[in-house]
MIFI-544108 format. One record per residue: residue in three letters; residue number from 1; x negated, y, z negated of N, C-alpha, C, O, CB in turn. Coordinates in steps of 0.2 Angstrom, whole numbers. Last residue first. Glycine has a CB too. Example, Ala and Ser with C-alpha at 12.3 -4.5 7.8 and 13.67 -1.06 7.14 Angstrom:
% MIFI-544108
> rest|nr|n_east|n_north|n_up|ca_east|ca_north|ca_up|c_east|c_north|c_up|o_east|o_north|o_up|cb_east|cb_north|cb_up
> SER|2|-64|-11|-35|-68|-5|-36|-64|0|-39|-67|6|-40|-70|-3|-29
> ALA|1|-66|-28|-39|-62|-22|-39|-66|-16|-39|-71|-17|-42|-57|-22|-45
***
This chain:
% MIFI-544108
> rest|nr|n_east|n_north|n_up|ca_east|ca_north|ca_up|c_east|c_north|c_up|o_east|o_north|o_up|cb_east|cb_north|cb_up
> ALA|214|-38|4|-12|-33|10|-13|-36|15|-17|-33|20|-19|-27|7|-17
> VAL|213|-46|-7|-10|-48|-1|-6|-43|5|-8|-44|11|-5|-48|-2|1
> LEU|212|-40|-16|-18|-47|-15|-19|-49|-8|-16|-53|-5|-18|-51|-21|-16
> ALA|211|-27|-17|-13|-28|-15|-20|-35|-13|-21|-37|-8|-25|-26|-20|-25
> ALA|210|-29|-23|-1|-27|-16|-1|-28|-13|-8|-29|-7|-9|-19|-16|1
> LEU|209|-33|-36|-5|-38|-31|-2|-36|-24|-2|-40|-19|-3|-39|-33|6
> GLU|208|-21|-40|-10|-27|-39|-14|-32|-35|-11|-35|-31|-15|-29|-46|-16
> ALA|207|-14|-40|2|-12|-35|-3|-17|-35|-8|-18|-29|-11|-5|-38|-7
> LEU|206|-20|-50|9|-21|-44|11|-19|-38|6|-22|-33|6|-17|-43|18
> MET|205|-15|-61|1|-22|-59|1|-24|-52|4|-28|-49|1|-26|-65|6
> MET|204|-1|-60|4|-4|-59|-3|-11|-58|-3|-14|-54|-7|-2|-65|-7
> CYS|203|-1|-63|17|1|-56|15|-1|-55|8|-3|-49|6|9|-56|15
> THR|202|-5|-76|17|-9|-71|20|-7|-64|18|-12|-60|17|-8|-72|28
> ALA|201|5|-82|10|-1|-82|7|-6|-77|10|-10|-73|7|-5|-89|7
> GLY|200|19|-73|16|16|-79|13|9|-77|10|8|-72|8|16|-84|18
> TRP|199|17|-63|32|20|-65|25|16|-71|22|12|-74|25|27|-66|26
> ILE|198|18|-52|44|13|-56|41|15|-57|34|16|-52|30|6|-52|40
> ARG|197|25|-50|60|26|-50|53|21|-55|49|20|-61|51|33|-53|51
> ARG|196|22|-40|74|20|-47|70|22|-45|63|20|-40|60|13|-49|71
> ASN|195|21|-29|82|27|-34|83|26|-40|79|30|-45|80|28|-35|90
> GLY|194|12|-20|71|14|-20|77|21|-24|78|26|-23|74|9|-24|82
> ILE|193|15|-27|56|9|-25|60|11|-26|67|10|-31|70|2|-28|58
> GLN|192|23|-27|42|24|-27|49|19|-23|53|18|-17|52|31|-23|50
> TYR|191|20|-38|29|18|-32|32|20|-33|39|19|-38|43|10|-32|31
> HIS|190|34|-45|19|29|-45|24|26|-38|26|29|-33|24|33|-48|30
> PRO|189|43|-55|7|40|-49|9|35|-50|15|32|-55|16|37|-45|3
> ALA|188|57|-66|10|49|-65|9|47|-58|11|49|-56|17|46|-71|14
> SER|187|71|-75|3|68|-69|6|60|-69|5|57|-72|0|71|-63|2
> PHE|186|78|-91|9|75|-86|4|72|-80|7|71|-80|13|70|-90|0
> ILE|185|88|-105|10|87|-98|13|84|-94|8|87|-93|2|94|-95|16
> LEU|184|86|-122|13|86|-116|8|84|-110|12|81|-110|17|80|-118|3
> GLY|183|85|-132|23|92|-130|20|92|-125|15|97|-122|13|95|-136|17
> ARG|182|72|-132|26|75|-138|23|81|-136|19|83|-138|14|70|-141|18
> ARG|181|71|-115|26|67|-121|26|71|-126|22|73|-126|16|60|-119|22
> GLU|180|73|-99|32|76|-105|31|72|-111|31|68|-112|37|82|-106|36
> ILE|179|70|-82|27|67|-88|30|72|-94|28|74|-94|22|60|-89|28
> GLN|178|72|-65|30|74|-71|27|71|-77|31|70|-77|37|82|-71|27
> HIS|177|61|-51|25|65|-55|30|67|-61|26|64|-63|21|61|-56|36
> MET|176|55|-35|22|58|-41|19|62|-44|25|66|-41|28|62|-39|13
> GLY|175|40|-24|23|47|-26|24|49|-32|21|45|-35|17|49|-26|31
> LEU|174|28|-11|24|31|-17|20|38|-18|21|42|-13|21|30|-16|12
> VAL|173|25|0|30|24|-6|34|26|-12|30|26|-18|33|17|-6|36
> THR|172|28|10|21|33|9|26|31|3|30|36|1|34|33|16|31
> PRO|171|17|11|12|23|7|10|28|6|16|32|2|15|26|11|4
> ASP|170|1|9|17|7|13|19|13|9|17|14|4|20|7|14|27
> LEU|169|-10|1|16|-9|6|10|-2|10|11|0|14|7|-15|11|9
> LEU|168|-11|-5|27|-9|-9|21|-8|-5|15|-5|-7|11|-15|-14|20
> GLN|167|-16|4|36|-9|3|36|-7|-1|30|-1|-1|28|-7|-1|42
> ALA|166|-30|3|34|-26|9|31|-19|8|31|-15|11|27|-28|16|35
> VAL|165|-33|-8|41|-33|-8|33|-29|-2|31|-26|-3|25|-40|-8|31
> PRO|164|-25|-14|54|-28|-8|52|-28|-8|44|-22|-9|41|-25|-2|55
> VAL|163|-28|-30|61|-24|-27|56|-28|-20|53|-33|-21|51|-23|-32|50
> GLU|162|-26|-37|76|-31|-33|73|-27|-29|68|-22|-24|70|-34|-28|78
> ILE|161|-24|-53|80|-20|-47|78|-25|-43|74|-27|-45|69|-14|-50|74
> VAL|160|-25|-64|94|-29|-60|89|-25|-54|87|-23|-50|91|-36|-59|91
> GLU|159|-16|-79|97|-16|-71|98|-21|-69|92|-20|-71|87|-9|-68|98
> ALA|158|-17|-92|96|-13|-90|101|-14|-82|103|-12|-80|108|-5|-91|100
> VAL|157|-29|-103|92|-28|-96|91|-23|-94|97|-26|-94|103|-34|-91|91
> GLU|156|-33|-116|94|-31|-114|87|-29|-107|86|-26|-105|81|-38|-115|83
> GLY|155|-35|-118|107|-32|-123|104|-30|-121|97|-26|-125|94|-37|-129|103
> PRO|154|-42|-107|111|-35|-107|113|-31|-113|109|-25|-113|109|-34|-108|120
> ASN|153|-53|-98|102|-52|-105|104|-44|-105|105|-40|-105|101|-54|-110|99
> PRO|152|-58|-81|108|-54|-86|104|-53|-93|107|-53|-94|113|-47|-83|103
> GLN|151|-71|-73|107|-69|-78|112|-64|-83|109|-67|-88|107|-75|-81|116
> TRP|150|-74|-56|103|-71|-62|102|-70|-66|108|-68|-64|113|-65|-62|97
> THR|149|-85|-45|97|-82|-47|103|-80|-54|102|-84|-58|101|-87|-46|109
> PRO|148|-83|-33|83|-85|-40|86|-82|-41|93|-76|-38|95|-83|-45|82
> THR|147|-89|-18|80|-83|-21|82|-85|-28|86|-88|-27|91|-78|-17|87
> GLU|146|-102|-18|67|-99|-16|74|-93|-20|76|-91|-25|72|-105|-18|79
> LEU|145|-105|-21|55|-105|-14|56|-103|-12|63|-102|-7|65|-113|-12|56
> CYS|144|-94|-31|44|-99|-30|49|-99|-23|52|-94|-20|51|-98|-35|55
> LEU|143|-90|-39|29|-90|-33|32|-96|-34|38|-101|-36|37|-92|-27|28
> ALA|142|-79|-50|19|-85|-48|22|-85|-42|26|-79|-39|27|-88|-54|27
> LEU|141|-72|-60|7|-72|-54|10|-79|-52|13|-84|-53|9|-70|-48|5
> HIS|140|-64|-75|7|-70|-72|6|-70|-66|10|-68|-65|16|-76|-77|9
> PRO|139|-52|-85|-2|-53|-80|3|-60|-77|2|-62|-76|-4|-48|-75|3
> ARG|138|-48|-102|-3|-52|-97|-6|-54|-92|-1|-57|-93|4|-59|-100|-9
> VAL|137|-34|-111|-7|-37|-107|-2|-41|-102|-5|-39|-98|-10|-32|-103|3
> LEU|136|-29|-127|-9|-31|-121|-13|-36|-117|-8|-41|-120|-5|-35|-124|-19
> VAL|135|-14|-135|-3|-21|-133|-1|-23|-127|-6|-19|-122|-7|-21|-131|6
> ASN|134|-1|-140|0|-5|-143|-5|-13|-141|-4|-17|-146|-4|-4|-151|-5
> SER|133|8|-134|8|3|-138|12|-2|-141|7|-6|-145|9|0|-135|17
> VAL|132|15|-127|-2|19|-131|3|14|-136|7|17|-141|9|21|-125|8
> PHE|131|6|-121|-10|9|-127|-13|13|-131|-7|14|-137|-7|14|-126|-18
> VAL|130|-8|-114|-10|-3|-115|-5|1|-121|-6|-1|-126|-3|-5|-114|3
> PHE|129|-15|-105|-22|-13|-112|-21|-7|-112|-16|-2|-110|-18|-11|-116|-27
> LEU|128|-29|-94|-20|-22|-95|-20|-20|-102|-18|-23|-105|-14|-18|-91|-15
> PRO|127|-42|-85|-28|-40|-91|-24|-32|-91|-25|-29|-89|-30|-43|-97|-27
> SER|126|-47|-68|-25|-43|-73|-29|-41|-79|-25|-38|-78|-20|-37|-69|-33
> LEU|125|-63|-67|-16|-56|-64|-19|-53|-70|-22|-55|-75|-23|-52|-61|-13
> GLU|124|-80|-66|-16|-74|-70|-15|-68|-67|-19|-69|-64|-25|-75|-77|-18
> GLY|123|-91|-55|-7|-89|-59|-12|-82|-62|-11|-79|-62|-6|-88|-54|-18
> LEU|122|-97|-50|5|-97|-46|-1|-94|-49|-7|-96|-47|-13|-92|-40|0
> VAL|121|-107|-54|18|-102|-57|14|-102|-53|7|-108|-52|4|-103|-64|12
> ARG|120|-110|-46|33|-112|-46|26|-107|-48|21|-101|-45|21|-115|-39|24
> ILE|119|-115|-51|49|-110|-51|44|-112|-51|37|-117|-55|35|-105|-57|45
> GLY|118|-125|-52|58|-123|-45|56|-117|-45|51|-115|-39|49|-121|-42|62
> THR|117|-119|-67|64|-125|-63|63|-122|-56|62|-118|-53|65|-130|-63|70
> ARG|116|-109|-75|68|-109|-73|61|-115|-68|59|-116|-66|54|-110|-79|56
> PRO|115|-100|-72|83|-106|-74|79|-106|-71|72|-103|-66|71|-112|-71|83
> GLY|114|-83|-77|87|-88|-72|85|-94|-74|81|-93|-78|77|-84|-67|81
> GLY|113|-74|-87|90|-80|-86|94|-84|-81|92|-89|-79|96|-78|-86|101
> LEU|112|-63|-89|82|-63|-83|86|-69|-82|90|-70|-78|94|-63|-77|81
> GLU|111|-65|-103|78|-58|-100|80|-59|-94|84|-55|-93|89|-54|-99|74
> GLU|110|-79|-104|75|-75|-109|79|-69|-107|82|-67|-108|87|-74|-116|75
> GLU|109|-82|-93|67|-85|-94|73|-81|-99|77|-81|-98|83|-92|-97|72
> TYR|108|-73|-96|56|-73|-89|60|-76|-90|66|-73|-88|72|-76|-84|56
> GLU|107|-78|-108|51|-71|-108|54|-70|-101|58|-67|-101|64|-66|-108|49
> ARG|106|-90|-103|46|-90|-108|52|-83|-108|55|-83|-108|61|-91|-115|49
> LEU|105|-86|-95|36|-90|-92|42|-90|-97|47|-89|-95|53|-97|-91|39
> ALA|104|-79|-104|27|-76|-98|30|-79|-95|36|-76|-93|41|-75|-92|25
> SER|103|-90|-113|24|-84|-115|28|-80|-109|31|-78|-110|37|-79|-119|23
> GLN|102|-98|-105|17|-100|-108|23|-95|-110|27|-95|-109|34|-105|-114|22
> GLN|101|-90|-103|6|-92|-97|10|-94|-100|17|-93|-97|22|-97|-93|6
> SER|100|-89|-116|1|-83|-112|3|-84|-107|8|-81|-106|13|-78|-110|-3
> SER|99|-102|-126|7|-99|-122|2|-93|-119|5|-92|-119|11|-104|-116|-1
> GLU|98|-103|-143|12|-104|-136|13|-100|-132|8|-95|-135|5|-101|-134|20
> GLY|97|-101|-157|10|-108|-154|10|-109|-147|12|-114|-144|12|-112|-158|16
> ALA|96|-86|-159|19|-91|-161|14|-98|-158|15|-100|-158|21|-92|-169|15
> GLU|95|-78|-143|23|-80|-150|24|-85|-152|19|-88|-148|16|-83|-150|31
> VAL|94|-63|-135|20|-70|-136|18|-72|-143|19|-69|-147|17|-71|-133|10
> MET|93|-52|-130|33|-53|-135|27|-61|-135|26|-65|-134|31|-51|-142|29
> GLY|92|-51|-113|37|-49|-120|38|-52|-124|32|-54|-121|27|-52|-123|44
> GLY|91|-50|-97|47|-52|-102|41|-49|-109|42|-46|-110|47|-49|-99|34
> PRO|90|-43|-81|49|-48|-86|51|-50|-91|46|-53|-88|41|-54|-83|55
> LEU|89|-27|-80|43|-33|-77|43|-38|-83|46|-36|-89|45|-36|-75|36
> GLY|88|-11|-80|51|-15|-82|46|-22|-78|47|-23|-74|51|-16|-89|45
> VAL|87|6|-80|56|0|-76|56|-4|-78|50|-2|-78|44|1|-69|56
> GLN|86|14|-94|64|13|-90|59|6|-86|59|2|-89|62|14|-93|52
> ASP|85|15|-105|73|18|-99|75|18|-94|69|23|-89|69|25|-100|77
> ALA|84|13|-117|60|13|-115|67|17|-109|68|22|-108|65|17|-121|71
> HIS|83|9|-123|48|9|-115|49|9|-113|56|7|-108|58|3|-112|45
> ALA|82|3|-138|55|4|-134|49|4|-126|51|0|-124|54|-1|-135|43
> LYS|81|2|-143|68|6|-146|63|8|-142|57|13|-143|54|2|-153|61
> MET|80|3|-133|83|0|-135|77|4|-138|72|10|-136|71|-4|-129|73
> HIS|79|10|-127|93|9|-135|93|6|-137|87|5|-143|86|5|-137|99
> THR|78|10|-114|93|16|-117|91|15|-125|90|19|-128|87|22|-116|96
> PRO|77|-5|-107|86|-1|-109|91|5|-113|89|5|-116|83|-5|-113|96
> ARG|76|-6|-93|74|-7|-100|75|-2|-102|81|4|-100|81|-5|-104|69
> LEU|75|-13|-78|76|-7|-81|77|-8|-88|78|-11|-90|83|-2|-78|82
> ILE|74|-25|-70|65|-23|-74|70|-16|-77|70|-14|-79|65|-29|-80|71
> ALA|73|-33|-55|61|-29|-60|59|-27|-64|65|-29|-62|71|-22|-58|55
> PRO|72|-47|-45|56|-44|-49|61|-39|-54|58|-41|-58|54|-49|-52|66
> VAL|71|-46|-28|50|-47|-35|48|-44|-40|54|-38|-38|56|-44|-37|41
> HIS|70|-53|-12|51|-48|-17|53|-50|-24|50|-56|-25|48|-47|-17|61
> TRP|69|-56|6|49|-58|-1|47|-52|-6|49|-46|-4|47|-60|-2|40
> GLY|68|-53|17|63|-54|15|56|-56|8|55|-57|4|60|-48|17|52
> SER|67|-52|21|76|-47|22|72|-47|20|64|-43|21|60|-40|19|75
> SER|66|-64|15|81|-63|22|81|-57|25|77|-58|30|74|-62|25|88
> LYS|65|-67|2|70|-65|4|76|-65|12|76|-65|15|70|-58|1|78
> PRO|64|-77|-10|60|-75|-3|62|-72|-3|69|-74|-6|74|-81|1|61
> TYR|63|-71|-23|50|-75|-21|55|-72|-14|57|-66|-13|57|-75|-26|61
> LEU|62|-70|-36|37|-69|-29|39|-74|-27|44|-80|-28|44|-71|-24|32
> LEU|61|-63|-51|37|-69|-48|39|-67|-40|41|-63|-39|46|-71|-51|46
> LEU|60|-59|-63|27|-57|-57|28|-63|-52|30|-67|-50|26|-53|-54|22
> LEU|59|-58|-80|30|-63|-74|30|-59|-68|31|-55|-68|36|-68|-75|35
> VAL|58|-55|-95|19|-53|-90|25|-58|-84|24|-61|-83|19|-46|-88|25
> ALA|57|-55|-112|15|-58|-105|15|-56|-101|21|-55|-104|26|-66|-106|14
> ALA|56|-48|-126|5|-49|-122|12|-52|-115|10|-52|-113|4|-42|-121|16
> GLU|55|-46|-141|-2|-49|-135|-2|-50|-132|5|-53|-135|9|-55|-135|-7
> ARG|54|-32|-151|-7|-38|-150|-3|-40|-143|-4|-36|-139|-6|-36|-152|5
> ALA|53|-25|-159|-21|-25|-154|-16|-32|-153|-13|-37|-155|-16|-24|-147|-20
> GLU|52|-23|-169|-31|-25|-171|-24|-26|-166|-19|-26|-167|-13|-20|-177|-22
> ARG|51|-19|-161|-42|-25|-165|-42|-28|-167|-35|-34|-167|-34|-24|-171|-46
> ALA|50|-13|-145|-37|-12|-152|-38|-19|-156|-38|-23|-154|-35|-7|-155|-33
> PRO|49|-20|-130|-45|-18|-134|-39|-17|-142|-41|-19|-144|-46|-23|-134|-34
> PRO|48|-12|-120|-57|-17|-124|-55|-15|-129|-50|-9|-131|-49|-19|-129|-61
> GLY|47|-4|-105|-50|-4|-111|-55|-10|-115|-53|-13|-114|-47|2|-115|-55
> PHE|46|-1|-96|-41|-6|-94|-46|-8|-100|-51|-12|-99|-55|-4|-88|-50
> HIS|45|9|-100|-33|3|-99|-30|-3|-97|-35|-9|-98|-33|4|-92|-25
> ARG|44|20|-102|-41|16|-108|-40|9|-106|-36|4|-110|-37|20|-113|-36
> GLY|43|29|-92|-45|22|-91|-47|17|-97|-46|12|-97|-48|22|-90|-54
> PHE|42|40|-95|-37|40|-96|-45|33|-96|-48|31|-100|-52|44|-102|-46
> SER|41|45|-94|-25|38|-97|-26|37|-98|-33|33|-103|-35|33|-93|-23
> LEU|40|57|-88|-23|57|-95|-24|50|-98|-25|50|-105|-26|61|-99|-19
> GLN|39|51|-76|-11|56|-78|-16|55|-86|-17|54|-89|-12|63|-76|-14
> PRO|38|33|-73|-9|40|-75|-6|44|-77|-12|42|-80|-17|39|-81|-1
> ALA|37|24|-59|-15|25|-66|-15|32|-68|-12|37|-65|-14|24|-70|-22
> VAL|36|22|-46|-17|23|-48|-10|23|-56|-9|23|-58|-4|17|-45|-6
> PRO|35|20|-44|-31|26|-40|-27|27|-43|-20|32|-41|-17|24|-33|-27
> THR|34|9|-53|-34|16|-55|-35|21|-51|-32|26|-54|-29|17|-54|-43
> GLN|33|-3|-46|-30|0|-51|-26|7|-53|-27|11|-55|-23|-5|-57|-26
> SER|32|-8|-38|-40|-7|-35|-33|-3|-40|-29|0|-37|-24|-14|-33|-30
> LYS|31|-8|-46|-51|-5|-40|-52|-3|-37|-45|2|-34|-43|-9|-35|-56
> ARG|30|-17|-57|-47|-9|-58|-48|-5|-51|-48|0|-51|-45|-8|-62|-54
> GLY|29|-30|-47|-42|-27|-54|-42|-19|-53|-42|-16|-50|-38|-29|-57|-48
> PRO|28|-40|-38|-44|-33|-36|-46|-29|-42|-46|-24|-42|-50|-30|-31|-41
> LEU|27|-56|-44|-51|-51|-43|-46|-44|-41|-48|-42|-43|-54|-51|-50|-42
> GLY|26|-70|-37|-58|-64|-40|-59|-59|-39|-54|-58|-33|-52|-61|-39|-66
> ARG|25|-83|-32|-55|-79|-29|-61|-73|-33|-63|-70|-33|-68|-78|-22|-60
> ALA|24|-86|-38|-43|-89|-40|-49|-86|-38|-55|-87|-41|-60|-97|-37|-49
> ILE|23|-77|-31|-34|-76|-38|-35|-80|-40|-42|-77|-44|-46|-79|-42|-29
> ARG|22|-83|-18|-35|-76|-19|-38|-75|-26|-39|-71|-28|-44|-71|-16|-32
> GLU|21|-95|-20|-30|-95|-19|-37|-88|-20|-39|-87|-22|-45|-97|-11|-38
> GLY|20|-92|-23|-17|-95|-28|-20|-95|-27|-28|-94|-31|-32|-103|-28|-18
> LEU|19|-86|-11|-13|-82|-17|-14|-85|-23|-18|-82|-26|-21|-80|-19|-7
> TYR|18|-97|-3|-14|-91|-1|-18|-87|-7|-19|-85|-9|-24|-87|4|-15
> ASP|17|-106|-8|-4|-108|-8|-11|-102|-7|-16|-101|-10|-21|-113|-2|-12
> ALA|16|-97|-6|7|-100|-13|6|-102|-13|-2|-100|-18|-5|-105|-15|10
> LEU|15|-96|8|7|-90|4|7|-92|-3|4|-89|-6|0|-86|3|13
> GLN|14|-110|11|10|-106|13|4|-100|9|2|-99|7|-3|-104|21|4
> ASP|13|-112|6|22|-116|3|17|-113|5|10|-113|1|5|-123|6|17
> PRO|12|-102|13|30|-102|6|29|-106|3|23|-103|-1|20|-104|3|36
> SER|11|-96|28|21|-101|25|26|-100|17|25|-98|15|20|-108|27|25
> MET|10|-79|30|16|-86|29|15|-90|27|21|-87|24|26|-87|25|9
> GLN|9|-66|31|18|-69|36|21|-77|35|20|-81|40|23|-67|43|19
> LEU|8|-60|20|11|-60|20|18|-64|25|22|-64|25|28|-53|19|20
> PRO|7|-62|26|-3|-66|20|0|-66|20|8|-71|18|11|-64|14|-3
> ALA|6|-64|43|-4|-60|38|-3|-63|32|0|-67|33|5|-53|40|1
> ILE|5|-76|50|-15|-75|49|-8|-70|43|-8|-71|38|-11|-81|47|-4
> ASN|4|-80|50|-28|-75|55|-26|-72|54|-19|-67|57|-17|-77|62|-27
> THR|3|-91|43|-30|-84|39|-31|-79|44|-30|-73|42|-30|-84|37|-38
> ASN|2|-105|42|-23|-100|47|-24|-94|44|-24|-91|42|-19|-101|53|-19
> MET|1|-118|32|-31|-113|33|-26|-108|38|-28|-106|39|-34|-109|26|-25
***
């Protein structure tokens, strides 16, 4: 492989091979994620999960458009019990009898209505413990060769947000905002994608992807 080519300028097969090799060599993990972790998290995203923590899986799906590679994110509806009105990645709880990867692909189908045919799973990124909801999230990176056609489930998806991967490498899209939770006010870094702020664990997972393709 010609390693002088910037990853986002590679052919799909080259990019898939490159990212698979990068994952196999070792993930950037905490080094890439700490700068975008919310204030007052005190490194708990990287600590061992609580004994009773549940396991979830999400899918970071690279897909091409004329303007470059993108990843789909979703805005959670306001009626949801957890993470309502926040931007996340397609995913959900791992069910009995299925692997984390199987769960990520199943949830992608259920939430976005996109078929899993043509999707090449490249590997698993660094797990994150979302201590607020007591969930250990395992992100799976995948790639498809065509722009998917989605039929979002309105019960779980209020909006599909197409995240340009190249923008994740642009420091001008990084910002900071304040959040109030249970009487506490703290700052949280975010990616500003269009009119949406992506922060928290989702921002941290995207930051690791950015480090892989930088």
